[in-house]
C-alpha positions in Angstrom: 65.1 35.4 187.5 67.8 37.6 185.9 69.9 36.1 183.2 72.3 37.6 180.7 74.7 36.4 178.0 77.3 35.2 180.7 75.1 32.1 181.4 75.0 29.2 179.0 72.9 26.1 179.5 74.4 22.7 178.8 73.7 20.3 175.9 71.3 21.0 173.1 69.6 24.1 174.8 73.0 25.9 174.4 72.4 26.1 170.6 69.2 28.2 171.0 70.2 30.1 174.1 71.0 33.4 172.4 67.7 33.3 170.3 65.6 32.4 173.4 67.2 35.3 175.3 66.6 37.7 172.4 62.9 36.6 172.0 62.1 36.7 175.7 61.5 33.0 175.8 63.0 32.6 179.3 61.0 35.6 180.7 57.8 34.3 179.3 58.0 30.6 180.1 60.9 29.9 182.5 60.9 32.9 184.9 59.3 31.1 187.9 61.1 30.1 191.1 60.3 26.4 190.8 61.5 24.8 187.6 62.5 21.2 186.8 64.9 20.3 183.9 64.2 16.7 183.1 67.2 14.8 181.7 69.5 17.7 182.1 72.4 15.5 182.7 75.6 17.1 184.0 74.2 20.6 183.2 74.2 23.5 183.5 70.4 23.5 183.7 68.3 25.3 181.2 68.1 28.3 183.6 70.3 28.9 186.6 67.6 28.2 189.2 66.3 25.0 187.6 66.7 21.7 189.3 68.1 19.0 187.1 66.2 15.7 187.3 68.1 12.7 186.0 68.8 9.1 187.1 70.4 9.3 190.6 68.2 12.2 191.8 66.8 11.3 195.2 63.4 9.8 194.9 63.4 9.7 191.1 63.0 6.3 189.5 63.1 7.4 185.9 59.4 8.2 185.7 57.8 9.3 189.0 58.8 12.8 190.1 59.3 13.3 193.9 57.3 16.5 193.9 53.7 17.4 194.8 51.0 17.9 192.2 50.9 21.4 190.8 54.1 22.5 192.6 56.3 23.6 189.6 56.2 26.8 187.6 57.6 25.0 184.6 59.0 21.6 183.6 61.6 21.6 180.8 62.8 18.5 178.9 65.3 18.6 176.1 66.0 15.5 173.9 64.7 13.1 176.6 61.2 12.0 175.6 62.5 9.9 172.7 64.5 7.8 175.3 61.7 6.9 177.7 59.9 3.6 177.6 56.4 5.0 177.8 56.1 8.6 176.6 52.4 8.9 177.5 53.1 8.0 181.2 56.1 10.4 181.2 54.0 13.2 179.8 51.3 12.6 182.4 53.8 12.7 185.2 55.6 15.8 183.9 52.3 17.6 183.4 51.1 16.5 186.9 53.6 18.6 188.8 53.1 21.8 186.7 51.1 24.5 188.3 47.9 25.9 186.7 49.2 28.7 184.5 52.6 27.0 184.3 54.4 25.5 181.3 55.6 22.1 180.1 58.4 22.7 177.5 59.6 19.8 175.4 62.1 19.5 172.6 62.8 16.3 170.7 64.9 15.5 167.6 63.0 15.9 164.4 62.9 12.6 162.5 63.7 14.2 159.1 66.3 16.6 160.3 68.2 14.4 162.8 67.5 10.8 161.9 66.8 11.3 158.2 65.3 7.8 157.8 61.9 6.2 158.1 62.4 3.5 160.8 64.3 2.5 163.8 67.1 2.0 164.8 68.6 5.5 165.0 71.9 5.9 163.1 73.3 8.2 165.7 71.8 7.1 169.1 70.8 3.5 169.7 69.0 4.6 172.9 66.4 6.4 170.9 63.1 4.4 171.2 61.0 6.4 168.7 61.2 9.0 166.0 59.3 12.2 166.2 57.6 14.6 163.8 55.4 17.4 165.0 52.3 15.3 164.4 53.7 12.3 166.3 54.6 14.5 169.3 51.2 16.1 169.4 49.6 12.6 169.1 51.5 11.5 172.3 50.5 14.7 174.0 46.8 14.2 173.1 46.9 10.6 174.3 48.5 11.7 177.6 46.6 14.8 178.6 42.9 15.4 179.2 41.3 17.8 176.7 40.7 21.3 178.0 43.4 21.0 180.7 46.0 22.5 178.4 46.7 24.6 175.4 49.7 24.5 173.0 51.2 28.0 173.2 54.1 27.5 170.8 55.2 24.9 168.3 58.2 25.2 166.1 60.5 23.0 164.0 63.9 24.5 164.8 66.4 24.2 162.0 68.5 27.2 162.9 72.0 26.7 161.4 71.0 23.3 159.9 73.2 22.2 157.1 70.9 20.9 154.3 73.9 20.1 152.1 75.3 17.1 154.1 74.5 13.5 153.2 72.4 11.2 155.2 75.6 9.3 156.2 76.8 12.4 158.1 75.7 13.5 161.5 73.4 16.5 161.4 74.9 20.0 161.9 73.1 22.9 163.5 69.7 22.6 165.2 67.4 19.7 164.3 64.6 19.7 166.8 60.9 20.2 167.5 60.0 22.5 170.4 56.6 22.7 171.9 55.3 24.8 174.8 52.2 23.7 176.7 50.3 25.8 179.2 48.4 24.0 182.0 44.9 25.3 182.3 43.3 23.1 185.0 43.6 19.9 187.1 39.9 19.1 187.1 38.3 19.9 183.7 34.6 20.2 183.3 34.3 18.9 179.7 31.1 19.5 177.9 31.3 17.2 174.9 29.2 15.0 172.6 29.0 11.2 172.8 31.6 10.5 170.1 34.2 12.8 171.8 33.3 11.3 175.2 33.9 7.8 173.9 37.2 8.9 172.3 38.4 10.5 175.5 37.5 7.5 177.7 39.0 5.1 175.2 42.4 7.0 175.1 42.6 7.9 178.8 43.9 5.9 181.8 40.5 5.9 183.5 39.9 5.2 187.1 36.5 4.2 188.3 33.7 5.7 186.1 30.2 6.8 187.3 27.4 7.9 185.1 25.4 10.6 187.1 21.8 10.4 186.1 19.6 7.4 185.6 16.9 9.1 183.4 16.6 9.3 179.7 20.0 11.0 179.2 21.7 8.5 181.4 20.3 5.7 179.3 21.7 7.3 176.2 25.1 7.5 177.8 24.9 3.9 179.1 24.0 2.6 175.7 26.7 4.6 174.0 29.4 3.3 176.3 28.1 -0.3 176.0 28.1 -0.1 172.2 31.7 1.2 172.3 32.7 -1.6 174.8 33.8 1.0 177.4 33.4 -0.1 181.0 31.6 2.0 183.6 31.3 1.1 187.3 28.3 3.0 188.7 25.1 4.8 187.8 24.1 7.4 190.3 20.8 9.2 190.9 18.9 10.7 193.7 16.0 8.5 192.8 17.6 5.1 193.5 14.5 3.4 192.0 14.8 5.1 188.7 12.6 3.3 186.1 14.7 4.2 183.1 17.8 2.1 183.5 18.3 -1.6 182.8 17.0 -3.7 185.6 20.4 -5.4 185.8 22.2 -2.1 186.6 22.2 -1.0 190.2 21.6 2.7 190.8 23.4 4.2 193.7 24.0 7.6 195.3 27.0 9.8 194.5 28.2 9.1 198.1 28.5 5.4 197.3 30.5 6.0 194.1 32.9 8.4 195.9 33.3 6.0 198.9 34.3 3.3 196.5 37.0 5.3 194.9 35.3 6.7 191.8 37.2 9.7 190.2 35.6 10.0 186.7 32.0 11.3 186.6 29.8 11.7 183.5 27.0 14.1 184.2 24.0 12.8 182.3 21.4 15.4 183.1 20.6 18.7 181.5 18.3 20.0 184.3 20.4 19.1 187.3 23.9 19.5 185.8 25.1 22.3 188.1 23.6 20.7 191.2 25.4 17.4 190.4 28.7 19.0 189.7 28.5 21.0 192.9 27.7 17.8 194.9 30.7 15.9 193.3 33.2 18.7 194.0 32.0 19.1 197.6 32.8 15.4 198.2 36.4 15.9 197.2 37.1 19.3 198.7 39.2 20.0 195.6 41.9 17.7 197.0 41.9 15.0 194.2 44.2 15.8 191.3 42.9 13.2 188.9 39.2 14.0 189.3 37.5 14.3 185.9 34.0 15.6 185.3 32.3 15.4 181.9 28.9 16.7 180.8 27.1 15.5 177.7 
């Protein structure tokens, strides 16, 4: 993508266009062929070749993007996330369509630059459903995205040209936003984590059907940890269906049974057979399931 100073995006991105051009932002994060500009309105889009996605775009219902998983080089959204009903679902969907190695770029108004008040409603836009600080934005991201599937590559509180002398009764002047750039690392993370982190991840994720793979001593530790935390699991799998370790009221099945019944979250509870179990799980899916998650403990 070639872009010079003759192009100017619409809306808020126009304020930082010159700086982004100077710093190589477009070349680094928005140079791919397939880019979505969520909430870009009447445009122009953030870059000339981006597709603006807004209400009225064919197949777009305000949440679900009519694009395949991992199909976009980048997804850009400026001053949109604060408007959506469920930011976690929106972030999941935006991230879903980003390619591995691609970027999700989000800007939102800064609560203490734009709103300059503690609680809703907004003085300036009654369609704002929440206020953001950097910490609140990261909290939504951490709730939406699986750990080790992404890294934050850039985070800045952009106050370029902001007029700090105006009163709270006056609309902000200059830039008043938080900008974050997230790189997508993987669709199917293999997460080696301890019990507390596993419980936290399962508690804050939109889990599908969960299987604990291993009915030996480690499996029992996982089972008891999840039970204590009141986290539901659906299957315990093991090659030895008559494992003597697990509770007699828990059925032990094969990985085939768990997969055939729609399981997509697997906790590998075996140190010795970890690689063998992971290989068997992945072979059942042929790398075709985007929401497959595999944890090791």
